[in-house]
Backbone as a ProteinNet text record, in pm:
[ID]
protein_1_A
[PRIMARY]
XXXXXXXXXXXXXXXXXXXXXXXXXXXXXXXXXXXXXXXXXXXXXXXXXXXXXXXXXXXXXXXXXXXXXXXXXXXXXXXXXXXXXXXXXXXXXXXXXXXXXXXXXXXXXXXXXXXXXXXXXXXXXXXXXXXXXXXXXXXXXXXXXXXXXXXXXXXXXXXXXXXXXXXXXXXXXXXXXXXXXXXXXXXXXXXXXXXXXXXXXXXXXXXXXXXXXXXXXXXXXXXXXXXXXXXXXXXXXXXXXXX
[TERTIARY]
-1931.5	-1822.5	-1793.4	-1664.8	-1627.9	-1655	-1677.6	-1715.5	-1614.8	-1484	-1384.2	-1343.8	-1407.3	-1366.8	-1411.5	-1327.7	-1364.7	-1456.6	-1549.8	-1645	-1622.9	-1657.8	-1643.4	-1774.7	-1771.8	-1894.3	-1863.9	-1848.2	-1815.3	-1933.6	-1903	-2007.9	-2025.1	-2142.7	-2171.9	-2079	-2058	-1974.9	-1831.7	-1772.1	-1633.6	-1622.8	-1722.2	-1720.8	-1726	-1815.4	-1825.9	-1697	-1639.4	-1515.7	-1402.5	-1391.3	-1285.2	-1301.8	-1426.6	-1450.1	-1422.3	-1464.2	-1438.8	-1289.8	-1218.1	-1074.5	-1001.4	-1040.5	-978.1	-1006.1	-1129.4	-1163.7	-1080.7	-1060.1	-977.6	-834.8	-778.5	-642.1	-632.4	-733.5	-734.2	-738.5	-821.5	-833.9	-702.7	-638.1	-509.4	-404.7	-408.8	-316	-337.6	-465.4	-495.8	-448.2	-467.2	-422.2	-270.3	-196.7	-51.2	-8.2	-78.6	-43.6	-65.6	-176.3	-201.2	-96	-53.4	53.8	182.2	207.9	326.1	319.8	201.7	186.3	205.7	155.4	175.5	323	394.2	537.9	613.7	566	628.9	613.1	494.1	470.3	555.6	569.4	652.5	798.2	844.9	983.3	1005.8	904	915.5	920.6	835.6	840.3	975.5	1029.4	1158.6	1267.3	1262.3	1361.7	1345.9	1221	1198.3	1240.6	1234.9	1268.4	1410	1499.2	1639.4	1668.2	1566.1	1589	1631	1582.6	1619.4	1622.7	1697.4	1710.7	1630.5	1535.2	1451.4	1493.1	1480.5	1505.7	1378.3	1387.2	1267.7	1229.6	1327.9	1299.7	1215	1110	1021.8	896.9	889.9	773.6	776.8	659.1	653.5	683	728	763.4	642.3	522.6	402	369.7	429.2	406.9	493	578.5	670.8	641.2	653.2	623.8	708	647.9	717.4	838.9	948.9	1076.9	1152.4	1100.2	1170.9	1301.8	1406.4	1534.9	1533.2	1565.1	1556	1683.8	1699.3	1804.8	1736.2	1787.3	1721.4	1827.2	1802.9	1896.4	1837.8	1924.7	1880.9	1995	1959.2	2058.6	2020	2112.5	2088.3	2096.6	2002.1	1995	2052.8	2183.5	2249.1	2216.6	2156.7	2124.1	1992.6	1910.5	1777.9	1756.5	1818.8	1809.6	1733.2	1683.2	1611.5	1688.4	1683.2	1738.8	1622.3	1595.7	1486.4	1531.3	1467.6	1506.5	1451.4	1501	1455	1477.1	1590.9	1627.5	1749.2	1745.1	1852.3	1920.8	2043.8	2120.2	2202.5	2175	2244.3	2238.5	2121.9	2099.8	2149.6	2206.4	2258.6	2163.2	2147.9	2059	2125.6	2042.8	2096.3	1986.2	2024.8	1933.1	1948	1841.3	1853.1	1849.7	1934.4	1953	1866.5	1776.6	1684.3	1720.3	1762.7	1811.9	1724	1674.2	1591.3	1673.6	1614.4	1672.7	1578.7	1626.5	1545.2	1560.9	1444.6	1443.2	1371.9	1403.1	1339.8	1199.9	1100.1	961.2	909.2	946.3	900.9	905.7	827.1	831.4	968.9	996.1	1119.2	1114.9	1223.6	1234.1	1325.8	1274.6	1354.9	1440.5	1570.4	1665.4	1712.3	1687.1	1737	1880.6	1975.2	2117.6	2175.4	2090	2136.6	2140.3	2197.1	2196.1	2328.5	2319.2	2437.2	2416.7	2522.8	2506.3	2473	2405.7	2376.1	2506.6	2539.9	2670.2	2684.2	2577.4	2587	2521.5	2482.3	2418.2	2317.3	2199.4	2097.7	2140.5	2233.4	2279.9	2378.5	2428.4	2525.6	2467.7	2446.9	2394.4	2509.2	2490.6	2596.6	2617.7	2739.6	2772.8	2731.4	2628.4	2578.7	2591.5	2682.1	2697.3	2746.7	2709.8	2752.6	2868.2	2941.1	3048.8	2994.4	3070.6	3030.3	2899.8	2812.4	2684.4	2699.1	2585.8	2586.3	2500.4	2476.3	2391.6	2451.2	2363.6	2405.2	2311.4	2359.2	2279.4	2280.7	2165.8	2156.4	2079.6	2110.6	2033.6	1991.5	1875.8	1824.6	1687.3	1628.5	1495.8	1390.6	1274.6	1163	1091.1	1065.2	1002.1	911.6	848.7	765.4	840.5	795.1	855.4	839.1	936.3	918.1	798.9	726.9	612.2	631	584.3	600.8	494.9	523.5	421.8	306.4	335.1	233.3	255.3	147.8	157.2	225.6	258.4	316	455.2	524.1	660.9	672.2	560.2	564.2	603.5	686	722.1	756.6	676.5	698.6	821.9	881.8	995.2	951.9	1033.1	998.8	1023.1	922.5	939.9	1053.7	1078.9	1180.5	1319.7	1336.3	1467.3	1554.3	1684.1	1778.8	1790.9	1855.7	1878.7	2013.7	2023.4	1917.8	1816.1	1691.8	1583.1	1562.9	1558.8	1532.5	1382.2	1339.4	1197.5	1181.4	1070.6	1047.8	920.9	936	824	728.8	780.2	692.1	612.8	508.8	442.6	490.9	456.2	506	456.5	334	280.4	363.9	408.1	491	627.4	684.9	814.6	800.8	692.5	669.9	651	579.8	558.4	690.2	776.8	906.6	994	985	1065.7	1002.2	870.4	800.7	801	789.8	795.7	706.8	671.1	593.4	686.7	644.9	729.8	666.4	749.2	700.4	643	551.6	481.8	569.1	683.2	774.8	914.2	998.9	1136.7	1228.3	1354	1454.1	1551.1	1562.5	1662.7	1791.7	1887.1	2009	2084.9	2131.9	2206.1	2324.4	2351.3	2465.9	2599.6	2606.8	2733.6	2759.1	2661.5	2679.2	2774.2	2865.1	2958.2	2896.3	2771.5	2710	2632.6	2637.9	2554.1	2630.9	2554.3	2609.8	2577.4	2543.2	2514.6	2380	2380.3	2258.1	2245	2155.3	2123.6	1972.3	1927.6	1783.2	1713.3	1600.4	1515.8	1370	1279.6	1137.3	1096.7	1005.7	968	893.1	898.2	823.4	903.6	837.6	900.5	916.6	1003.7	1021	898.7	870.5	756.8	764.8	884.1	897.5	857.7	885.2	844.5	692.5	623.1	476.7	422	479.8	433.8	457.7	571.8	600.2	499.9	462.2	361.2	226.1	193.6	67.1	63.2	172.9	177.9	167.4	226.8	214.8	69.9	-2.4	-142.8	-225.9	-200.8	-277.7	-243	-118.4	-80.4	-155.8	-169.6	-247.7	-392.4	-449.1	-586.8	-598.1	-501.5	-504.3	-486.5	-397.2	-376.3	-500.7	-572	-696.3	-798.5	-812.8	-908.8	-863.9	-732.3	-682.7	-708.3	-690.2	-715.7	-864.5	-949.4	-1095.5	-1132.9	-1075	-1102.3	-1055.6	-938.2	-881.4	-968.1	-1009.3	-1086.8	-1231.1	-1274.9	-1413.2	-1427.4	-1316.7	-1324.6	-1342.8	-1446	-1481.6	-1472.7	-1459.3	-1454.2	-1587.3	-1589.3	-1715.8	-1816.2	-1944.1	-2051	-2048.2	-2072.5	-2080.6	-2228	-2272.5	-2412.4	-2444	-2570.5	-2610.3	-2552.1	-2517.6	-2459.6	-2562.6
7041	7029.4	6881.3	6843.4	6703.5	6663.3	6532.8	6487.4	6523.9	6527.1	6554.1	6699.7	6786.5	6927.5	6997.9	7093.6	7175.4	7286.9	7324.7	7429.7	7553.7	7669.1	7797	7823.6	7815.7	7831.6	7913	8043.5	8126.7	8138.5	8143.9	8164.6	8314.1	8351.9	8493.4	8555.7	8485.4	8540.2	8564.5	8464.1	8477.2	8587.6	8596.3	8699.5	8839.2	8860.9	8992.1	9028.2	8931.7	8957	8993.4	8921.1	8947.4	9084.5	9119.1	9248.7	9364.1	9349	9454.3	9471.3	9358.8	9366	9426.2	9385	9440.2	9589.3	9630.9	9773.5	9853.6	9796	9863.1	9881.5	9776.6	9786.6	9889.9	9894.7	9994.4	10135.4	10153.8	10286	10327.6	10233.7	10264.2	10297.7	10228.9	10260.6	10400.4	10437.7	10572.9	10677.9	10650.5	10743.8	10762.1	10652.6	10663.6	10734.9	10712.1	10780	10930.6	10968.9	11111.5	11173	11097.6	11146.1	11165.2	11074.4	11087.9	11212.6	11241.2	11362.9	11487.7	11483.3	11596.8	11616.5	11506.3	11515.7	11564.1	11522.8	11568.1	11718.7	11770.4	11914.2	11988.9	11931.4	11994.7	11997.4	11889.4	11885.8	11990.9	12010.5	12112.5	12252.5	12277.3	12406.4	12427.1	12320.3	12329.1	12365.9	12305.7	12336.5	12479.3	12523.6	12659.3	12764.3	12730.3	12826.9	12878.2	12800.8	12841.7	12924.4	12947.2	13018.6	13162.8	13225.8	13365.1	13388.7	13490.8	13527.3	13653.2	13647	13762	13822.4	13953	14021.8	14016.2	13956.6	13943.2	14074.3	14150.9	14279.2	14262.8	14342.5	14335.3	14251	14189.5	14106.1	13980.8	13924	13794.3	13686.7	13571.4	13464.1	13412.4	13425.8	13378.3	13459.9	13577.6	13661.3	13618.2	13520.5	13472.5	13324.6	13276.3	13134.8	13040.1	12927.6	12824.9	12775.2	12754.1	12707.5	12813.7	12936.2	13043.6	13074	13096	13135.6	13286.5	13327.3	13468.6	13512.9	13644.1	13707.2	13789.4	13780.1	13847.5	13897.8	14015.4	14076.2	14074.3	14068.3	14071.5	14035.2	13998.2	13956.7	13820.4	13725.5	13591.9	13593.5	13525	13519.5	13385.6	13384.5	13261.1	13218.1	13305.6	13271.9	13197.8	13197.4	13134.4	13047	12930.3	12839.8	12713.1	12644.8	12519.1	12406.7	12289.2	12169.1	12076.8	12060.6	11975	11829.8	11754.6	11616.7	11522.2	11398.8	11292.4	11326.4	11387.6	11418.9	11334.6	11271	11180.8	11229.1	11184.9	11212	11088.3	11028.7	10907.6	10798.6	10786.4	10682.3	10712.5	10829.9	10866.9	10963.9	10946.7	11032.9	11166.1	11268.6	11400	11502.3	11628.1	11740.8	11834.6	11909.7	12025.7	12150.4	12246.7	12366	12478.2	12528	12634	12759.5	12864	12987	13104.7	13184.4	13300.7	13409.6	13467.6	13584.6	13701.7	13800.4	13917.3	14019.4	14062.1	14159	14286	14393	14521.9	14524.5	14556.7	14571	14446.5	14330.8	14204.7	14096.2	13988.1	13878.4	13811.6	13744.3	13666.2	13553.5	13537.2	13430.2	13321.9	13200.3	13091.1	13032.2	13024	12978.6	12837.9	12743.9	12608	12605.6	12595.8	12600	12462.4	12360.3	12229.4	12127.3	12012.2	11893.5	11877.7	11843	11809.1	11670.5	11590.1	11453.4	11449.9	11345.1	11320.7	11288.7	11359.7	11340.7	11211.1	11133.8	11007.1	11004.7	11120.2	11127.6	11241	11213.7	11318.2	11427.8	11395.4	11495.4	11593.9	11560.8	11647.4	11691.9	11820.8	11874.3	11922.8	11920.3	11969	12119.4	12162.6	12304.6	12372.2	12455.9	12524.2	12675.2	12717.5	12860.2	12935.5	13061.6	13150.1	13236.1	13291.9	13382.1	13519.3	13620.4	13758.1	13791.7	13862.9	13902.3	14016.5	14069.5	14179.3	14147.2	14244.7	14224.1	14119.4	14039.9	13940	13947.5	13901.9	13889.2	13742.1	13677	13534.2	13505.6	13393.4	13346.2	13202.2	13167.1	13032	13017.1	12902.4	12872.8	12882	12931	12935.5	12801	12749.4	12618.2	12617	12504.7	12487.1	12403.2	12409.9	12327	12178.9	12095.6	11950.9	11901.6	11806.5	11747.4	11596.7	11530.3	11384.7	11312.5	11187.1	11105.1	11079.1	11065.5	11047.4	11152.7	11193.2	11297.9	11249.9	11119.3	11064.9	11121.3	11171.1	11217.3	11361.8	11426.7	11569.3	11592	11695	11736	11884.4	11966.2	12111.2	12145.1	12261.2	12303.4	12317.1	12263.3	12270.4	12411.5	12473	12609.6	12621.5	12515.4	12524.7	12484.7	12437.2	12391.4	12509.2	12485.6	12589.1	12591.1	12694.6	12707.7	12645.3	12585.2	12563.1	12459.7	12479.2	12391.7	12278.2	12156.9	12040.2	12026.2	12004.9	11991.8	11898.8	11826.7	11730.1	11766.2	11802.9	11839.4	11938.7	12052.8	12153.4	12225.6	12298.6	12388.1	12530.6	12620.1	12757	12828.2	12797.7	12861.6	12824.4	12699.8	12656.6	12724.3	12740.1	12807	12955.8	13017.2	13159	13181.2	13088.7	13101.7	13089.8	13000	12982.9	13106.5	13168.9	13288.2	13414.8	13412.6	13533.4	13639	13594.8	13687.1	13635	13724.3	13685.1	13618.1	13502.6	13421.1	13409.4	13416	13403.2	13263.9	13254.9	13129.5	13027.2	13068.3	12976.7	12992.5	12895.5	12900.5	12917.6	12946.6	12962.5	12845.9	12771.3	12666.3	12730.9	12744.8	12818.4	12754	12837.8	12788.2	12701.6	12593.2	12508.1	12580.2	12691	12762.9	12858.8	12879.8	12973	12914.4	12995.7	12944.4	12929.8	12971.1	12971.4	12844.4	12746.8	12629.6	12500.3	12390.6	12257	12174.3	12047.6	11963.6	12005	12039.8	12086.1	12021.3	11925.8	11862	11873.4	11987.5	12015.8	11946	11885.4	11819.4	11851.5	11842.6	11857.2	11751	11781.8	11684.4	11565.6	11454.7	11336.4	11244.3	11135.9	11038.6	11095.9	11034.6	11077.7	11038	11108.4	11069.8	10925	10876.6	10739.9	10636.7	10666	10572.5	10560.4	10673.8	10670.7	10599.1	10626.1	10559.1	10407.5	10369.9	10227.6	10161.5	10231.2	10177.3	10162.9	10259.1	10251.4	10126	10099	9980.6	9853.8	9852.8	9736.2	9711.3	9816.3	9798.3	9746	9799.7	9753.3	9608.9	9569.5	9429.3	9339.6	9386.1	9309.8	9293.9	9397.8	9388.4	9280.3	9275.1	9172.3	9033.1	9019.6	8889.2	8843.1	8937.9	8903.2	8845.8	8910.8	8861.3	8726.9	8711.9	8583.2	8471.6	8500.8	8401	8366.5	8468.1	8444.5	8348	8368	8277.9	8137.2	8128.7	7996.8	7918.7	7985.5	7913.3	7889.5	7960	7943.5	7831.3	7769.8	7657.1	7529.6	7456.3	7336.6	7212.5	7099.4	6973.8	6938.5	6841.2	6803.2	6747.2	6768.6	6712.6	6559.6	6502.8	6356.8	6315.9	6252.7	6215.4	6089	6048.6	5924.2	5802.9	5707.1	5583.6	5509.7
-8696.6	-8598.8	-8577.7	-8583.8	-8564.3	-8421.9	-8397.7	-8263.4	-8155.6	-8188.5	-8085.2	-8075	-8155.1	-8155	-8028.1	-7982.1	-7866.8	-7913.4	-7830.9	-7867.2	-7779.7	-7834.8	-7762.9	-7690	-7556.9	-7477.9	-7352.3	-7367.5	-7250	-7155.4	-7026.9	-6927.9	-6904.5	-6856.3	-6836.2	-6731.2	-6620.4	-6512.9	-6556.7	-6622.8	-6669.2	-6775	-6862.8	-6967.1	-6907.4	-6812.3	-6749	-6675.1	-6602.4	-6529.2	-6625.2	-6736.1	-6833.2	-6897.6	-6933.1	-6996.6	-6900.7	-6775.6	-6676.5	-6651.8	-6640.4	-6615.6	-6736	-6856.5	-6977.1	-6990.2	-6957.8	-6963.6	-6863.4	-6744.1	-6643.5	-6694.7	-6754.5	-6806.1	-6918.8	-7004.4	-7112.4	-7054.1	-6951.8	-6889.4	-6822	-6753.9	-6691.8	-6797.3	-6910.1	-7018.6	-7074.3	-7091.6	-7138.8	-7039.4	-6910.2	-6806.8	-6811.5	-6825.4	-6833.9	-6961.9	-7071.1	-7196.6	-7183	-7118.5	-7096.5	-7005	-6901.9	-6815.5	-6895.8	-6987.8	-7073.2	-7159.4	-7213.3	-7293.6	-7208.2	-7083	-6992.4	-6961.7	-6935	-6908	-7031.7	-7148.5	-7272.6	-7289	-7256.1	-7264	-7161.4	-7040.2	-6937.4	-6980.1	-7043	-7090.9	-7199.5	-7284.7	-7388.6	-7327.4	-7224	-7154.3	-7087.4	-7029.1	-6962.3	-7062.9	-7181.7	-7284.4	-7335.7	-7355	-7404.7	-7302.8	-7174.3	-7070.5	-7077.7	-7140	-7149.5	-7274.3	-7357.1	-7483.4	-7461	-7354.8	-7327.9	-7177.7	-7137.7	-6996.9	-6972	-6878.1	-6846.7	-6712.9	-6701.2	-6575.5	-6492.4	-6371.8	-6288.8	-6222.9	-6179.5	-6116	-5991.6	-5981.1	-5864.9	-5892.3	-6009.5	-6041.2	-5954.9	-5931.8	-5867.3	-5971.1	-5922.9	-6014.9	-6091.6	-6033.4	-6101	-6226	-6238.9	-6357.1	-6475	-6452.4	-6555.3	-6579.2	-6703.9	-6729.9	-6644.2	-6609.1	-6533	-6612	-6541.9	-6595.7	-6674.1	-6675.2	-6744	-6671.3	-6746.5	-6688.2	-6667.6	-6544.3	-6509.1	-6438.4	-6433.4	-6354.5	-6246.4	-6123.8	-6012.3	-5914.3	-5858.9	-5764.3	-5624.1	-5524.5	-5385.2	-5292.8	-5169.9	-5070.2	-5014.9	-5021	-4967.8	-4815.5	-4754.5	-4608.6	-4561.7	-4537.5	-4496.6	-4355.9	-4275.3	-4136.4	-4123.3	-4228	-4220.6	-4344.3	-4342.8	-4456.3	-4418.7	-4522.5	-4505.4	-4574.7	-4513.7	-4575.2	-4609.7	-4737.9	-4782.3	-4773.5	-4683.6	-4656.5	-4763.1	-4761.1	-4852.2	-4998.9	-5027.6	-5165.2	-5203.1	-5317	-5356.9	-5484.1	-5501	-5623.1	-5654.6	-5772	-5815.8	-5708.8	-5645.3	-5547	-5407.6	-5385.8	-5254.5	-5185.1	-5053.9	-4976.1	-4945.8	-4931.1	-4898.5	-4881.4	-4891.6	-4875.7	-4994.8	-5021.8	-5110.4	-5023.4	-5056.9	-4974.5	-5029.7	-4946.9	-4985.7	-4907.2	-4980.1	-4917.1	-4957	-4860.6	-4894.9	-4963.4	-5066.1	-5132.4	-5107	-5029.8	-4999.6	-5112.2	-5163.8	-5273.9	-5229.7	-5295	-5264.5	-5326.1	-5243	-5289.2	-5360	-5310.9	-5370.2	-5264.2	-5281.1	-5183.8	-5181.2	-5071.3	-5060.7	-5164.1	-5236.6	-5335.2	-5278.4	-5264.6	-5212.5	-5324.5	-5299.7	-5400.9	-5366	-5455.7	-5438.5	-5488.9	-5393.6	-5428.7	-5461.5	-5460.9	-5503.6	-5392.2	-5425	-5339	-5265.8	-5137	-5057.6	-4997.2	-4982.4	-4931.7	-4783.2	-4743.7	-4602.4	-4531.1	-4422.4	-4357.8	-4279.7	-4267.4	-4197.2	-4062	-4010.8	-3880	-3880	-3821.4	-3811	-3714.4	-3627.3	-3530.7	-3592.6	-3710.9	-3778.1	-3912.4	-3927.6	-4052.1	-4140.4	-4272.6	-4361.4	-4344.9	-4367.6	-4359.2	-4489.8	-4482.8	-4602.8	-4587	-4500.8	-4472.7	-4595.6	-4599.7	-4707.6	-4659.2	-4752.8	-4717	-4679.1	-4709.4	-4678.5	-4749	-4675.7	-4733.4	-4831.3	-4872.4	-4968.4	-5088.8	-5172.9	-5291.2	-5385.7	-5443.3	-5542	-5661.8	-5774	-5895.6	-5933.2	-5926.8	-5951.3	-6079.4	-6140	-6255.1	-6229	-6279.5	-6261.8	-6323.4	-6303.8	-6357.4	-6248.1	-6283.5	-6189.3	-6190.2	-6070.4	-6058.7	-5936.7	-5913	-5794.5	-5691.9	-5567.8	-5463.3	-5497.3	-5460.8	-5478.9	-5398.4	-5455.5	-5385.5	-5381.9	-5274.3	-5264.8	-5344.4	-5377.4	-5440.9	-5346.8	-5218.2	-5115.2	-5007.6	-4942.4	-4840.2	-4713	-4703.1	-4580.7	-4552.9	-4656.5	-4636.9	-4594.2	-4564.1	-4531.8	-4385.6	-4363.9	-4228.1	-4233	-4166.4	-4165.9	-4082.9	-4107.9	-4024.5	-3878.5	-3789.5	-3646.9	-3594.7	-3529.1	-3478.6	-3377.7	-3301.1	-3197.3	-3241.3	-3364.4	-3409.8	-3451.5	-3450.4	-3491.1	-3643.5	-3692.8	-3836.9	-3872.3	-3990.3	-4090.2	-4042.5	-4082.2	-4039.9	-4140.8	-4088.6	-4173.3	-4191.1	-4314.9	-4345.4	-4464	-4468.4	-4575.1	-4650.9	-4776.7	-4863.4	-4796.8	-4751.9	-4691.9	-4799.9	-4758.5	-4853.5	-4827	-4915.6	-4905.9	-4780.8	-4738.8	-4619	-4497.1	-4487.9	-4375.6	-4377.7	-4494.6	-4504.7	-4473	-4520.5	-4492	-4342.6	-4275.2	-4131.3	-4056	-4099.6	-4033.6	-4052.1	-4168.5	-4195	-4138.3	-4119.4	-4077.8	-4186.1	-4310.4	-4424.1	-4536.5	-4627	-4745.2	-4845.7	-4893.9	-4981.2	-5119	-5221.1	-5358.8	-5381.3	-5476.8	-5503.4	-5574.2	-5627.2	-5693.5	-5636	-5666.8	-5620.6	-5740.8	-5712.6	-5817.9	-5812.1	-5921.1	-5932.5	-5981.8	-5892.7	-5922.7	-6038.5	-6130.5	-6246	-6203.1	-6276.1	-6242.3	-6248.3	-6321.8	-6334.7	-6219.4	-6132.6	-6022.1	-5917.4	-5862.3	-5760.9	-5622.9	-5603.3	-5470.2	-5438.5	-5527	-5507.6	-5495.3	-5497.3	-5479.6	-5603.7	-5588.1	-5704.9	-5763.8	-5892	-5958.2	-6095.9	-6106.3	-6234.6	-6249.3	-6293.2	-6294.2	-6410.2	-6379.5	-6478.3	-6445.9	-6544.3	-6512.2	-6410.3	-6317.8	-6214.6	-6272.5	-6198.8	-6239.2	-6329.3	-6371.6	-6459.8	-6599.8	-6678.4	-6816.2	-6898.5	-7007.7	-7092.1	-7139.6	-7173.9	-7224.4	-7120.2	-6991.1	-6886.5	-6882.3	-6890.5	-6888.7	-7012.3	-7129.8	-7251.3	-7240.3	-7180.6	-7161.5	-7069.1	-6960.2	-6869.7	-6940	-7026.4	-7099.9	-7187.1	-7257	-7343.1	-7259.9	-7141.1	-7052.2	-7012.7	-6975	-6935.5	-7051.9	-7171.8	-7287.7	-7321	-7297.1	-7316.4	-7219	-7094.9	-6996.6	-7042.7	-7105.4	-7155.9	-7262.8	-7354.9	-7460.1	-7401.1	-7303.5	-7240.9	-7166.1	-7105.1	-7034.9	-7132	-7248	-7347.7	-7404.4	-7423.3	-7474.3	-7373.9	-7245.3	-7141.9	-7135.1	-7154.8	-7157.1	-7268.4	-7386.8	-7499.1	-7466.2	-7401.2	-7372.4	-7272.6	-7165.3	-7063	-7107.7	-7212.8	-7259.8	-7360.6	-7397.7	-7491	-7411.8	-7446.9	-7371.4	-7459.9	-7394.5	-7466.3	-7531.1	-7617.1	-7684.2	-7586.1	-7617.2	-7533.3	-7543.4	-7433.2	-7430.2	-7430.2	-7535.7	-7547.3	-7467.8	-7467.6	-7397	-7466.4	-7387.5	-7441.2	-7524.5
[MASK]
+++++++++++++++++++++++++++++++++++++++++++++++++++++++++++++++++++++++++++++++++++++++++++++++++++++++++++++++++++++++++++++++++++++++++++++++++++++++++++++++++++++++++++++++++++++++++++++++++++++++++++++++++++++++++++++++++++++++++++++++++++

C-alpha cells in the first residue's frame, strides 16, 4: 500500500449499525413485495369475478367467491340507509350510500349504491331517497366493508340519530345492531349500469400492485445506499508514523 493510500478499517459499532439497518430495509422491501403479490392476486380475483353472473338466491354471500358478480332479488329499504363517511372520489370528499336489501329467508344484504359528494355542511345530508318501493332485481359484485388504514377513523352509527345514519368505517355488527336485523357478512357493490345508484368506479381495495413493488425497490435501494455509506465512512487516511 502506498504511503498516502486510504485504508479500509471499519469499526465494530458502525458495522453492526449498518448491517442492522440494511437488514431492516431488505425486510421492509420483502414485505412490500409480498403485499404487491397479494394485491396482484386480489386484482386477478376481481377480474375473474366478472366472467359470469351467478344467481345468489337465498345463499349467503360468504358461500360465493369474493368479488363474484351476482344477481339478487329483494326489496330495498330506503327508510334505513347508512352514509359511509370519509370516502373520496377524484380528490373530493363525500359519502358512500349503503342501503339494506331485504331478502326472503336470507340475511339482509347491504348494497353500496355508490359515492355522493359532500354537500358542504354537516348539518345538511345528501338526498339519497329511493322512489316507489317494491321488489327489485339487482346485479353487482360481492365485497367486504371498507376498512381504514388506522382504527382512529372508526365511528359507529349513533343510536339516537335520524336516518340516514352517518357512520365512518363501521363493522357489520354495528350496522346489524342499528338495523335490528341479521346482516350478511359481505356487501354488494351495485353495478355501474344500474339506475338506482350514484358514482361507482369499483376497484380492488388498497394500493395497486405496482405501487407496492415500487416501494419494495425503494427499500432495497436504501439497503444498498446504507452499505455504500458504510464503506465510505470506513475508509481512513494513512497512519502517521513517528517522526
